[in-house]
N, CA, C and O atoms as CSV, one atom per row, in Angstrom:
chain,resi,resn,atom,element,x,y,z
A,1,MET,N,N,77.150,141.260,51.828
A,1,MET,CA,C,76.714,142.507,52.382
A,1,MET,C,C,77.494,142.798,53.660
A,1,MET,O,O,77.522,141.987,54.585
A,2,LYS,N,N,78.103,143.926,53.693
A,2,LYS,CA,C,78.907,144.300,54.852
A,2,LYS,C,C,78.025,144.917,55.941
A,2,LYS,O,O,77.311,145.888,55.692
A,3,PRO,N,N,78.080,144.344,57.152
A,3,PRO,CA,C,77.256,144.906,58.228
A,3,PRO,C,C,77.652,146.339,58.566
A,3,PRO,O,O,78.830,146.698,58.569
A,4,GLN,N,N,76.655,147.125,58.844
A,4,GLN,CA,C,76.885,148.501,59.248
A,4,GLN,C,C,76.740,148.583,60.760
A,4,GLN,O,O,76.581,147.567,61.436
A,5,LYS,N,N,76.795,149.781,61.272
A,5,LYS,CA,C,76.551,149.982,62.698
A,5,LYS,C,C,75.116,149.546,63.000
A,5,LYS,O,O,74.192,149.865,62.253
A,6,ILE,N,N,74.942,148.816,64.099
A,6,ILE,CA,C,73.617,148.318,64.452
A,6,ILE,C,C,72.709,149.496,64.793
A,6,ILE,O,O,73.058,150.327,65.632
A,7,PRO,N,N,71.547,149.573,64.149
A,7,PRO,CA,C,70.632,150.685,64.423
A,7,PRO,C,C,69.999,150.561,65.806
A,7,PRO,O,O,70.026,149.496,66.423
A,8,THR,N,N,69.443,151.642,66.271
A,8,THR,CA,C,68.787,151.647,67.584
A,8,THR,C,C,67.265,151.613,67.464
A,8,THR,O,O,66.557,151.709,68.467
A,9,SER,N,N,66.770,151.476,66.248
A,9,SER,CA,C,65.321,151.367,66.054
A,9,SER,C,C,65.035,150.491,64.838
A,9,SER,O,O,65.904,150.224,64.009
A,10,ILE,N,N,63.807,150.069,64.773
A,10,ILE,CA,C,63.348,149.222,63.676
A,10,ILE,C,C,62.606,150.104,62.678
A,10,ILE,O,O,61.853,150.987,63.089
A,11,PRO,N,N,62.800,149.888,61.382
A,11,PRO,CA,C,62.061,150.690,60.405
A,11,PRO,C,C,60.547,150.458,60.525
A,11,PRO,O,O,60.115,149.332,60.771
A,12,PRO,N,N,59.762,151.490,60.357
A,12,PRO,CA,C,58.300,151.344,60.452
A,12,PRO,C,C,57.726,150.271,59.526
A,12,PRO,O,O,56.700,149.668,59.842
A,13,SER,N,N,58.368,150.031,58.406
A,13,SER,CA,C,57.856,149.008,57.482
A,13,SER,C,C,57.928,147.599,58.072
A,13,SER,O,O,57.288,146.682,57.557
A,14,LEU,N,N,58.702,147.417,59.150
A,14,LEU,CA,C,58.834,146.100,59.785
A,14,LEU,C,C,58.044,146.003,61.094
A,14,LEU,O,O,58.096,144.977,61.771
A,15,TYR,N,N,57.333,147.034,61.443
A,15,TYR,CA,C,56.570,147.044,62.699
A,15,TYR,C,C,55.558,145.896,62.773
A,15,TYR,O,O,55.287,145.375,63.855
A,16,THR,N,N,55.013,145.512,61.644
A,16,THR,CA,C,53.970,144.486,61.637
A,16,THR,C,C,54.428,143.156,62.244
A,16,THR,O,O,53.600,142.371,62.707
A,17,PHE,N,N,55.726,142.901,62.244
A,17,PHE,CA,C,56.252,141.643,62.782
A,17,PHE,C,C,56.437,141.683,64.298
A,17,PHE,O,O,56.810,140.681,64.910
A,18,PHE,N,N,56.181,142.820,64.887
A,18,PHE,CA,C,56.308,142.984,66.342
A,18,PHE,C,C,54.929,143.300,66.927
A,18,PHE,O,O,54.738,144.323,67.584
A,19,TRP,N,N,53.987,142.412,66.678
A,19,TRP,CA,C,52.597,142.608,67.072
A,19,TRP,C,C,52.367,142.562,68.578
A,19,TRP,O,O,51.378,143.107,69.069
A,20,ASP,N,N,53.272,141.918,69.318
A,20,ASP,CA,C,53.050,141.723,70.752
A,20,ASP,C,C,53.766,142.742,71.632
A,20,ASP,O,O,53.636,142.712,72.856
A,21,VAL,N,N,54.512,143.630,71.016
A,21,VAL,CA,C,55.228,144.682,71.745
A,21,VAL,C,C,55.042,145.994,70.991
A,21,VAL,O,O,54.570,145.999,69.854
A,22,ASN,N,N,55.409,147.092,71.614
A,22,ASN,CA,C,55.387,148.375,70.915
A,22,ASN,C,C,56.679,148.458,70.106
A,22,ASN,O,O,57.746,148.665,70.684
A,23,PRO,N,N,56.612,148.301,68.784
A,23,PRO,CA,C,57.825,148.253,67.971
A,23,PRO,C,C,58.660,149.531,68.033
A,23,PRO,O,O,59.871,149.486,67.812
A,24,ALA,N,N,58.041,150.650,68.325
A,24,ALA,CA,C,58.792,151.904,68.437
A,24,ALA,C,C,59.746,151.869,69.625
A,24,ALA,O,O,60.723,152.616,69.662
A,25,ASN,N,N,59.464,151.002,70.596
A,25,ASN,CA,C,60.314,150.898,71.786
A,25,ASN,C,C,61.350,149.781,71.704
A,25,ASN,O,O,62.160,149.632,72.619
A,26,VAL,N,N,61.342,148.999,70.635
A,26,VAL,CA,C,62.298,147.897,70.496
A,26,VAL,C,C,63.610,148.446,69.956
A,26,VAL,O,O,63.648,149.059,68.890
A,27,ASN,N,N,64.679,148.221,70.702
A,27,ASN,CA,C,66.005,148.690,70.308
A,27,ASN,C,C,66.846,147.483,69.889
A,27,ASN,O,O,67.222,146.676,70.740
A,28,PRO,N,N,67.148,147.343,68.593
A,28,PRO,CA,C,67.940,146.206,68.125
A,28,PRO,C,C,69.334,146.126,68.751
A,28,PRO,O,O,69.907,145.041,68.850
A,29,LEU,N,N,69.869,147.247,69.166
A,29,LEU,CA,C,71.179,147.252,69.806
A,29,LEU,C,C,71.107,146.612,71.190
A,29,LEU,O,O,72.051,145.945,71.612
A,30,GLU,N,N,69.997,146.808,71.899
A,30,GLU,CA,C,69.823,146.247,73.238
A,30,GLU,C,C,69.315,144.809,73.220
A,30,GLU,O,O,69.656,144.027,74.107
A,31,LYS,N,N,68.512,144.449,72.233
A,31,LYS,CA,C,67.917,143.112,72.166
A,31,LYS,C,C,68.107,142.510,70.772
A,31,LYS,O,O,67.131,142.252,70.068
A,32,PRO,N,N,69.364,142.288,70.376
A,32,PRO,CA,C,69.606,141.793,69.015
A,32,PRO,C,C,69.026,140.402,68.761
A,32,PRO,O,O,68.519,140.144,67.669
A,33,TYR,N,N,69.089,139.501,69.746
A,33,TYR,CA,C,68.576,138.144,69.531
A,33,TYR,C,C,67.072,138.158,69.271
A,33,TYR,O,O,66.580,137.459,68.385
A,34,PHE,N,N,66.355,138.953,70.042
A,34,PHE,CA,C,64.906,139.050,69.867
A,34,PHE,C,C,64.573,139.569,68.471
A,34,PHE,O,O,63.727,139.000,67.782
A,35,VAL,N,N,65.230,140.638,68.057
A,35,VAL,CA,C,64.948,141.259,66.757
A,35,VAL,C,C,65.316,140.317,65.619
A,35,VAL,O,O,64.536,140.144,64.682
A,36,ILE,N,N,66.489,139.709,65.690
A,36,ILE,CA,C,66.927,138.791,64.633
A,36,ILE,C,C,65.977,137.610,64.538
A,36,ILE,O,O,65.535,137.249,63.447
A,37,ASN,N,N,65.661,137.005,65.684
A,37,ASN,CA,C,64.751,135.858,65.680
A,37,ASN,C,C,63.400,136.224,65.082
A,37,ASN,O,O,62.893,135.518,64.210
A,38,ARG,N,N,62.829,137.301,65.538
A,38,ARG,CA,C,61.492,137.681,65.081
A,38,ARG,C,C,61.480,137.934,63.578
A,38,ARG,O,O,60.583,137.468,62.876
A,39,LEU,N,N,62.467,138.668,63.086
A,39,LEU,CA,C,62.450,139.032,61.673
A,39,LEU,C,C,62.814,137.873,60.753
A,39,LEU,O,O,62.248,137.750,59.667
A,40,LEU,N,N,63.751,137.018,61.171
A,40,LEU,CA,C,64.112,135.888,60.314
A,40,LEU,C,C,63.081,134.767,60.380
A,40,LEU,O,O,62.910,134.027,59.411
A,41,ASP,N,N,62.401,134.637,61.499
A,41,ASP,CA,C,61.425,133.553,61.621
A,41,ASP,C,C,60.031,133.960,61.160
A,41,ASP,O,O,59.322,133.148,60.564
A,42,LYS,N,N,59.632,135.175,61.419
A,42,LYS,CA,C,58.263,135.602,61.109
A,42,LYS,C,C,58.200,136.632,59.980
A,42,LYS,O,O,57.119,136.962,59.492
A,43,GLY,N,N,59.357,137.131,59.572
A,43,GLY,CA,C,59.397,138.223,58.603
A,43,GLY,C,C,59.315,137.787,57.152
A,43,GLY,O,O,59.126,136.612,56.836
A,44,ASN,N,N,59.464,138.771,56.287
A,44,ASN,CA,C,59.440,138.552,54.846
A,44,ASN,C,C,60.838,138.822,54.277
A,44,ASN,O,O,61.811,138.926,55.024
A,45,VAL,N,N,60.923,138.933,52.963
A,45,VAL,CA,C,62.218,139.162,52.317
A,45,VAL,C,C,62.821,140.492,52.761
A,45,VAL,O,O,64.023,140.575,53.013
A,46,GLU,N,N,62.003,141.521,52.858
A,46,GLU,CA,C,62.504,142.825,53.314
A,46,GLU,C,C,63.099,142.714,54.720
A,46,GLU,O,O,64.147,143.295,55.000
A,47,ALA,N,N,62.435,141.975,55.594
A,47,ALA,CA,C,62.919,141.801,56.965
A,47,ALA,C,C,64.252,141.057,56.979
A,47,ALA,O,O,65.170,141.434,57.708
A,48,ALA,N,N,64.357,140.010,56.181
A,48,ALA,CA,C,65.608,139.244,56.110
A,48,ALA,C,C,66.745,140.119,55.584
A,48,ALA,O,O,67.858,140.072,56.106
A,49,ARG,N,N,66.467,140.908,54.560
A,49,ARG,CA,C,67.501,141.810,54.019
A,49,ARG,C,C,67.954,142.816,55.071
A,49,ARG,O,O,69.143,143.112,55.190
A,50,TRP,N,N,66.997,143.337,55.828
A,50,TRP,CA,C,67.334,144.315,56.861
A,50,TRP,C,C,68.247,143.680,57.908
A,50,TRP,O,O,69.230,144.292,58.325
A,51,VAL,N,N,67.931,142.461,58.334
A,51,VAL,CA,C,68.777,141.763,59.310
A,51,VAL,C,C,70.170,141.536,58.728
A,51,VAL,O,O,71.166,141.823,59.391
A,52,LEU,N,N,70.253,141.031,57.512
A,52,LEU,CA,C,71.551,140.737,56.899
A,52,LEU,C,C,72.382,141.998,56.671
A,52,LEU,O,O,73.611,141.942,56.692
A,53,ASN,N,N,71.729,143.118,56.457
A,53,ASN,CA,C,72.443,144.383,56.243
A,53,ASN,C,C,72.871,145.064,57.533
A,53,ASN,O,O,73.769,145.906,57.517
A,54,ASN,N,N,72.241,144.713,58.653
A,54,ASN,CA,C,72.490,145.444,59.893
A,54,ASN,C,C,73.152,144.642,61.001
A,54,ASN,O,O,73.576,145.215,62.005
A,55,PHE,N,N,73.249,143.332,60.839
A,55,PHE,CA,C,73.894,142.488,61.844
A,55,PHE,C,C,74.963,141.642,61.170
A,55,PHE,O,O,74.821,141.251,60.012
A,56,SER,N,N,76.020,141.367,61.896
A,56,SER,CA,C,77.080,140.531,61.336
A,56,SER,C,C,76.609,139.085,61.252
A,56,SER,O,O,75.697,138.669,61.966
A,57,LYS,N,N,77.243,138.339,60.375
A,57,LYS,CA,C,76.936,136.913,60.235
A,57,LYS,C,C,77.144,136.198,61.571
A,57,LYS,O,O,76.386,135.292,61.916
A,58,ASP,N,N,78.162,136.601,62.316
A,58,ASP,CA,C,78.448,135.966,63.607
A,58,ASP,C,C,77.310,136.162,64.607
A,58,ASP,O,O,76.948,135.228,65.323
A,59,VAL,N,N,76.755,137.347,64.660
A,59,VAL,CA,C,75.654,137.618,65.596
A,59,VAL,C,C,74.400,136.846,65.174
A,59,VAL,O,O,73.675,136.328,66.023
A,60,ILE,N,N,74.149,136.771,63.886
A,60,ILE,CA,C,72.984,136.024,63.399
A,60,ILE,C,C,73.159,134.538,63.706
A,60,ILE,O,O,72.220,133.883,64.160
A,61,ALA,N,N,74.356,134.003,63.459
A,61,ALA,CA,C,74.628,132.593,63.750
A,61,ALA,C,C,74.523,132.316,65.247
A,61,ALA,O,O,74.009,131.274,65.653
A,62,GLU,N,N,75.002,133.234,66.058
A,62,GLU,CA,C,74.908,133.084,67.514
A,62,GLU,C,C,73.440,133.049,67.959
A,62,GLU,O,O,73.087,132.333,68.896
A,63,THR,N,N,72.600,133.818,67.288
A,63,THR,CA,C,71.171,133.805,67.588
A,63,THR,C,C,70.587,132.420,67.325
A,63,THR,O,O,69.800,131.912,68.124
A,64,LEU,N,N,70.972,131.812,66.206
A,64,LEU,CA,C,70.500,130.455,65.902
A,64,LEU,C,C,70.953,129.456,66.963
A,64,LEU,O,O,70.231,128.516,67.295
A,65,ARG,N,N,72.139,129.669,67.483
A,65,ARG,CA,C,72.679,128.748,68.486
A,65,ARG,C,C,72.041,128.936,69.864
A,65,ARG,O,O,72.028,128.002,70.666
A,66,LYS,N,N,71.519,130.116,70.146
A,66,LYS,CA,C,71.013,130.420,71.487
A,66,LYS,C,C,69.491,130.431,71.611
A,66,LYS,O,O,68.954,130.046,72.650
A,67,ILE,N,N,68.802,130.860,70.583
A,67,ILE,CA,C,67.352,131.041,70.664
A,67,ILE,C,C,66.649,129.837,70.041
A,67,ILE,O,O,66.951,129.457,68.910
A,68,ARG,N,N,65.720,129.244,70.771
A,68,ARG,CA,C,65.043,128.063,70.241
A,68,ARG,C,C,63.668,128.378,69.667
A,68,ARG,O,O,62.921,127.457,69.335
A,69,ASP,N,N,63.323,129.629,69.545
A,69,ASP,CA,C,62.005,130.019,69.062
A,69,ASP,C,C,61.891,130.049,67.536
A,69,ASP,O,O,60.853,130.465,67.019
A,70,PHE,N,N,62.901,129.632,66.811
A,70,PHE,CA,C,62.790,129.511,65.356
A,70,PHE,C,C,61.951,128.278,65.037
A,70,PHE,O,O,61.999,127.288,65.768
A,71,SER,N,N,61.192,128.331,63.964
A,71,SER,CA,C,60.513,127.117,63.519
A,71,SER,C,C,61.591,126.177,62.970
A,71,SER,O,O,62.636,126.645,62.518
A,72,PRO,N,N,61.358,124.868,63.001
A,72,PRO,CA,C,62.358,123.946,62.448
A,72,PRO,C,C,62.682,124.258,60.985
A,72,PRO,O,O,63.832,124.154,60.558
A,73,TRP,N,N,61.672,124.634,60.238
A,73,TRP,CA,C,61.863,124.961,58.821
A,73,TRP,C,C,62.828,126.141,58.671
A,73,TRP,O,O,63.809,126.054,57.932
A,74,ASN,N,N,62.551,127.232,59.366
A,74,ASN,CA,C,63.401,128.421,59.269
A,74,ASN,C,C,64.764,128.198,59.905
A,74,ASN,O,O,65.772,128.692,59.401
A,75,GLY,N,N,64.802,127.456,61.011
A,75,GLY,CA,C,66.086,127.147,61.639
A,75,GLY,C,C,67.007,126.404,60.690
A,75,GLY,O,O,68.198,126.704,60.601
A,76,THR,N,N,66.449,125.433,59.980
A,76,THR,CA,C,67.237,124.661,59.012
A,76,THR,C,C,67.704,125.551,57.865
A,76,THR,O,O,68.869,125.498,57.471
A,77,PHE,N,N,66.804,126.364,57.332
A,77,PHE,CA,C,67.176,127.250,56.225
A,77,PHE,C,C,68.326,128.172,56.613
A,77,PHE,O,O,69.333,128.247,55.909
A,78,TRP,N,N,68.171,128.879,57.743
A,78,TRP,CA,C,69.188,129.852,58.132
A,78,TRP,C,C,70.490,129.174,58.549
A,78,TRP,O,O,71.564,129.742,58.352
A,79,ALA,N,N,70.418,127.991,59.113
A,79,ALA,CA,C,71.642,127.252,59.448
A,79,ALA,C,C,72.418,126.928,58.177
A,79,ALA,O,O,73.638,127.089,58.129
A,80,ARG,N,N,71.725,126.481,57.172
A,80,ARG,CA,C,72.402,126.161,55.899
A,80,ARG,C,C,72.916,127.426,55.217
A,80,ARG,O,O,74.020,127.439,54.672
A,81,TYR,N,N,72.133,128.462,55.247
A,81,TYR,CA,C,72.539,129.724,54.624
A,81,TYR,C,C,73.793,130.291,55.287
A,81,TYR,O,O,74.666,130.837,54.612
A,82,LEU,N,N,73.877,130.160,56.612
A,82,LEU,CA,C,74.983,130.746,57.378
A,82,LEU,C,C,76.087,129.748,57.711
A,82,LEU,O,O,77.029,130.084,58.429
A,83,ASP,N,N,75.979,128.521,57.193
A,83,ASP,CA,C,76.971,127.465,57.459
A,83,ASP,C,C,77.106,127.149,58.945
A,83,ASP,O,O,78.214,126.956,59.445
A,84,VAL,N,N,75.992,127.098,59.639
A,84,VAL,CA,C,75.976,126.707,61.050
A,84,VAL,C,C,75.626,125.222,61.092
A,84,VAL,O,O,74.608,124.824,60.525
A,85,PRO,N,N,76.437,124.391,61.745
A,85,PRO,CA,C,76.104,122.965,61.828
A,85,PRO,C,C,74.724,122.758,62.460
A,85,PRO,O,O,74.385,123.391,63.460
A,86,ILE,N,N,73.946,121.875,61.866
A,86,ILE,CA,C,72.584,121.608,62.333
A,86,ILE,C,C,72.571,121.213,63.808
A,86,ILE,O,O,71.644,121.573,64.533
A,87,LYS,N,N,73.575,120.487,64.254
A,87,LYS,CA,C,73.627,120.047,65.651
A,87,LYS,C,C,73.758,121.218,66.623
A,87,LYS,O,O,73.476,121.066,67.812
A,88,GLU,N,N,74.179,122.372,66.135
A,88,GLU,CA,C,74.353,123.545,66.995
A,88,GLU,C,C,73.121,124.449,67.033
A,88,GLU,O,O,73.068,125.397,67.816
A,89,VAL,N,N,72.140,124.157,66.194
A,89,VAL,CA,C,70.946,125.002,66.105
A,89,VAL,C,C,69.980,124.597,67.215
A,89,VAL,O,O,69.508,123.461,67.259
A,90,ARG,N,N,69.701,125.519,68.089
A,90,ARG,CA,C,68.930,125.235,69.309
A,90,ARG,C,C,67.518,124.733,69.023
A,90,ARG,O,O,67.036,123.831,69.708
A,91,CYS,N,N,66.854,125.301,68.029
A,91,CYS,CA,C,65.471,124.890,67.753
A,91,CYS,C,C,65.386,123.494,67.156
A,91,CYS,O,O,64.302,122.914,67.095
A,92,LEU,N,N,66.513,122.948,66.715
A,92,LEU,CA,C,66.528,121.614,66.120
A,92,LEU,C,C,67.025,120.547,67.085
A,92,LEU,O,O,67.164,119.385,66.706
A,93,ASP,N,N,67.291,120.930,68.323
A,93,ASP,CA,C,67.727,119.975,69.338
A,93,ASP,C,C,66.624,118.928,69.534
A,93,ASP,O,O,65.468,119.292,69.751
A,94,PRO,N,N,66.962,117.629,69.460
A,94,PRO,CA,C,65.928,116.586,69.572
A,94,PRO,C,C,65.085,116.673,70.846
A,94,PRO,O,O,63.873,116.469,70.791
A,95,SER,N,N,65.694,116.969,71.975
A,95,SER,CA,C,64.911,117.040,73.216
A,95,SER,C,C,63.922,118.206,73.177
A,95,SER,O,O,62.804,118.088,73.679
A,96,TYR,N,N,64.323,119.315,72.591
A,96,TYR,CA,C,63.411,120.453,72.481
A,96,TYR,C,C,62.268,120.140,71.515
A,96,TYR,O,O,61.113,120.477,71.776
A,97,ARG,N,N,62.600,119.497,70.405
A,97,ARG,CA,C,61.565,119.165,69.421
A,97,ARG,C,C,60.547,118.186,69.998
A,97,ARG,O,O,59.354,118.286,69.710
A,98,THR,N,N,61.019,117.236,70.816
A,98,THR,CA,C,60.109,116.287,71.462
A,98,THR,C,C,59.165,117.024,72.404
A,98,THR,O,O,57.957,116.791,72.393
A,99,MET,N,N,59.725,117.913,73.217
A,99,MET,CA,C,58.905,118.685,74.144
A,99,MET,C,C,57.889,119.537,73.380
A,99,MET,O,O,56.723,119.621,73.767
A,100,ARG,N,N,58.333,120.155,72.314
A,100,ARG,CA,C,57.456,121.027,71.529
A,100,ARG,C,C,56.290,120.235,70.941
A,100,ARG,O,O,55.158,120.719,70.920
A,101,LYS,N,N,56.565,119.010,70.460
A,101,LYS,CA,C,55.501,118.176,69.895
A,101,LYS,C,C,54.505,117.732,70.963
A,101,LYS,O,O,53.323,117.554,70.668
A,102,GLN,N,N,54.963,117.552,72.182
A,102,GLN,CA,C,54.049,117.174,73.258
A,102,GLN,C,C,53.102,118.327,73.588
A,102,GLN,O,O,51.929,118.112,73.894
A,103,LEU,N,N,53.620,119.539,73.522
A,103,LEU,CA,C,52.797,120.703,73.832
A,103,LEU,C,C,51.876,121.086,72.682
A,103,LEU,O,O,50.756,121.549,72.895
A,104,TRP,N,N,52.361,120.887,71.465
A,104,TRP,CA,C,51.593,121.255,70.277
A,104,TRP,C,C,51.862,120.211,69.202
A,104,TRP,O,O,52.786,120.368,68.404
A,105,PRO,N,N,51.055,119.131,69.173
A,105,PRO,CA,C,51.350,117.988,68.308
A,105,PRO,C,C,50.971,118.158,66.839
A,105,PRO,O,O,50.528,117.195,66.212
A,106,TYR,N,N,51.130,119.328,66.284
A,106,TYR,CA,C,50.776,119.536,64.886
A,106,TYR,C,C,51.967,119.918,64.074
A,106,TYR,O,O,51.848,120.132,62.868
């Protein structure tokens, strides 16, 4: 899928994944990491398709490398899908995972 120009708004069908902010005010062009993380980690198939259609593979991979808010399960999936080495995925960093387990041991 060839990325298009990054949109400046999120489709209303994806608003449900932005429960903690006003989704009408979220601009994917201004906050691409936040939007990519939220939709790939908390979204559904429609959300994943929207991200893959609107952001380049490089920007999505960069999000995996910079944002640690992905679940380990989703971080691993998207790293493999995008050919990002597991050691570069921020949410899978051993020190972060140890800290996360101390805060929430489930």
